[in-house]
N, C-alpha and C positions, 0 to 999 in steps of 0.2 A: 238536509243533512249538512253539518259543518263541513266545509271544504278543506281537506287536509291531505298531506302526502301519504303514500303507501310505504310498505316495508320493502317493496321490490327493488329499491335503489341499493339495498344492502348497507345503508348507512344508518347509524344510530342517532344521527343529528336530524332534528325535525324543524319544521318551519316555526316562525315566531308564534303563529296562532296555536300550533300544536304544543309548543313549549308552554304557552299560557295555560292551555287546558290541562297539561300535565302537572301543573302546580297544585291541582286538586281543588275540591270544593271549599276547603277552608279559605283559600284566597279568593275563590269565586264568590263565596258568600260575602266576603269583606268588600267586594266590589259590586254587590247587588247582582250576582251571577256573572259579573264581568261583561255583560252583554246588553243590558237594558238600562236606560236612564229613567229615573223616577221623577215625574213632575210633581209639584206641590199639590195639585188637585187630583192626582190619580185616585181612582176609586169612584169618581163621579163620571157617569157615562151620559152623553146627550140623550134626550128623550127619543130622538129619531132612531138612534141605534137600538135602544131598548124595544121600540115598537117593531122594528124589522126583525127582531129575534125573539119575539114574545113567546114562541113555543119552545125555544131552545135554551135560554139563559135567564134563570131567575135573578141572577146578579145584575144583569143589565136593566131589568125591569125595576128591581128594588132600588138600585142606585139612582136611576132617573127619577123615581118617585121621591126619593130622599132629597134630591137636588131641588125639586120643585115645591116641596112642602115645607111648612114651618118646622124648624128643628126644636127638640126639647131643650130645656135649660141645661140638662146633663151633657148633651152633645155639645152645646155652645161653650160650656165651661171647659170641657176636654179640649176642644179646638183652640180655645184661648191659651191653655197651657202649652199646647204644641206650638202655637204661633210665637210664644215667647222662648221656645227652645228648651222648655223645662221637662225633659224626658222622664226623669225619675218620678216627678210629681204626677205627670200625665198617666204613667203606667199604674201607679198606685191608685189614682182616682178612677181609672177605667175598671180596674179589678173590683173596687168596692162599689161601683155604680153600674156594672155591666147589665144587671137585671132591670135597670130603670130606663133603658132605651129600647127602641124598636129594633127588629132584626135588620131593617134597612140601615138604620143609623149605626148599629154595631158593626155591620159589614164595612161601611165607609170609615168608621173610626179605626178599625183594625188596619185597613190599608193605609190610612194617613199616618198611623203610628209606625208602620213599616217604612214608609217614605222618610219620615223624620229620623228614624234610627239609622237608616242608610246614609242620610244626609250628614249626620253627625259622626259617622264612623271614622272619617278621615281625621277629625280633630282628636278623637279618642286614641286612634292609632299613633298619631304624632306624639301625644303625651307619653304613651307607653314605649315609644321607640327611642326616647332620650337615652343616649349612651350611658348616662349616669344611672338610669333606672333599669336597663335591661339585665345587668348582672344580678341585681336584687330579685328581679322577676324569675330569672332562670333558677336561682337557688330556692325560691319559694314554690315553684310550679311542680305539680305532680300530675301524672296522666289522668285525664278525665276531670281535672280540677275545675272549680268555679272561682270567680273573682271574690265572692263572699268568703270562701274558705281560705283563699290566699290572704285576704285582708285580715282575717282572724289570726293568722300565723306570724304577722309582722309586728314589730314593736315601733316601727317608724310611723309617726302620725301622718306625715305627708303622704307616704306610700299607701297607708291604710285608707286615707281619704280618697286617693286616686282610684284604688281598686274597688272600694265600696261604691263609688259613683259609677264606675264602668258596669258593675254588676246590676245596680239599680236601674241603669239605663237600658238593660236588656241584652247585654253582650256577654260572651263567654270567652275564655282564653284558649288559644291554639298555639302549638309550638311547631315550627317548621324550619329546618336548616339552622337550628340554633337560635332562632328569633321567636319571641313570644309576641303575639298580636291578638287583637280582639276580633271576633266575628259575631254576626247577629245570631242569637240563640232562638231559633224558631220554635223550640219546645214551649216557649213562654206563651205562644198563641193558643195553646191547648186550653188556656184559661178562658178564652173567648169563643172557642169552637162551637159550643152549643147555642150561641146567640147570633151567629152569622148565617148568611145564605148558603145553600148547598155547594155552590161552586167555590166559595171561599173556605168552606169546611174541607173540601177536597184539596184545595191549595195548601191549607195548613197541614194536612196529613202528609202531603208530598214533601213539603219543605221541612217539616219537623223530622222526618226520616233522614233527609239529607243532612240536617244539622246534627242529628244524633250520631251518625257515622258517615264521615266524608268518604266518597268513593275512591279518592286518590290522594296520595301523599308523596312528596318528593319525586315526582315523575313516574309513579307506578300505581297500579290499581291495588287497593287494599280490601276491597269487598269481593265476595265470590261471584262467579259468573252467573249462577242462578239468581243472585241478588240483583245483578245488573239487569237481567231479563225482567225480573219482577218489578223493579222500579220503572223500567222503560214502558212496560205494559200499563202501569198505573198512570204514567204521564200521557201515554197515547189515549187512554180512556178519558182523561180530563180534556184533552184537545178535541176529541170527538163529541163529548157530552156538553162541553161549555165553550163553543167556538166564539162566543161574544163576551166571555168573561173579561173583566178588567185585567186579569193576570194571565190571559192567554199567551201574550208575548213572552213572558217569563218562562212559562212551562214549555212552550215550543223551543226556546233556547236551551233549556235543560234537557229536553228530549234529544235535541241535536247533539249535545254532549254524550248522551248515552248511546246514540248510534255510533259515535266515534269510538267509545269504549268497546262496543260490541264487535265492530268489524275491523278496527285497527289497533285497539289497545293504546298504550302510552309508551313513552320513551323506554322505561325500564321494564315494562311488561307488554311488549308487542304481541299481537294475536298470533303472528307467526314468528318463530324464533329466528334470530339474525343469522345464526351459523348454518343450520341445516334446513331452514325454511319450513320446518314442521309446525303444525298448529300446536299451541300450548296444550298439553294433555288435560289440564284442569278445565280449560275452555271447552275442549271437545266433550268431555264428560258432563260438564255443567250445562252446556247448551242442549245436549241430547236429552238430559234428564228433564230440563225445563220444557222442552218440546213434547216430551212424552206425557207429562202430567198437566200441561196447560192446553186448553182448547184454542186452537188457532183461528177458529171461526170468528169473523168480525175484527180480527187484528192483522192489519197490514204488516206490522212489525214482526209478529211471530211467523206469518206466512213467508215474509222475506227471509227471515233467519233460517227457516226450514229449507227453503230452496237453496240458500247459500251453503248450508252444511251438506246438502246432497251433492253439490258440485265439489266441495272440498273432499268428501269421502270418495267420490269418483276419481279423484286425483291423488289418492293415497295419503290424504291428510296433509298435503304440502302446498305451499304457495307456488304453484306452477304458473306458466304463462296463461293457461286457460282460466285458472282461478283469479288471477290478477285482472284479466280482461273482464270477467264476469263482475268482479267487485267494482272495478272502475266504471262499468256501465250502469250498474244498479245502485251503487253507493259511491258516487264519484268523489275524487280527491284531486287536489292540485297543490303544487308547492308554493 
């Protein structure tokens, strides 16, 4: 679990790590989850790793096979485009040639595409952060907008080109604290989902849902507590099903965030209210409903949540010393 402070201090000020998490997924996606660095060769797993996990991870096997065998011309052309930093062209090429590569190649191509998009995100962000550009973006932006739609509404050729390029490179706009910035739009990977290995399919599903609706914004949770549980369960399932996947680190980090959301909340939506120390009513109802309709068998996350809620109920739904002690022991935090 991410190590963070508790509400027991009575202060609404949280540590730097927690303030970072409170910024929400939009910023996290802009930083590649803010936790994991992406090497240029991510997606290629050494053969030894694949052999040791042959019964558990199809991705490890397929990636190793892909690394050791001759690649198709389609794969090589795609990689050449990425190597030149030509994101828009690489994406268009992949979409039109996705059925012409093996599942192993498609998996690695998808991961390499993600790597390059995250690599170029800083540059795109810098261009859109120009003080002369931000006011124009703010006037153009509409909730749930795309860069393509924004580009269609501006008469400025320069701005139109900038927005069109951002959209074609696989980014979408997000607005937070009055600033518009690009984040990686993981829904784009649904175009490749049918062509990649099972673990990367699951990774795409998880990240596309995160991209569709960020869990937090401006220091508070914006999704329901049952949604928090549902996403955490899916992440836990990925971790158990694909322990040797190339994206296991990313999902473990994401799951750590969701444990934070579950047991602590965020600055503006703490699990236990600052004034009376009572659990948020929506959290209590949401967690109990999720536990009622989900089978906890095989899920350490659900089993842990059920035990935690039992202790909370035994303490009148308040953050007492007993609840804090239990939480700190089972879901530790530090300042």
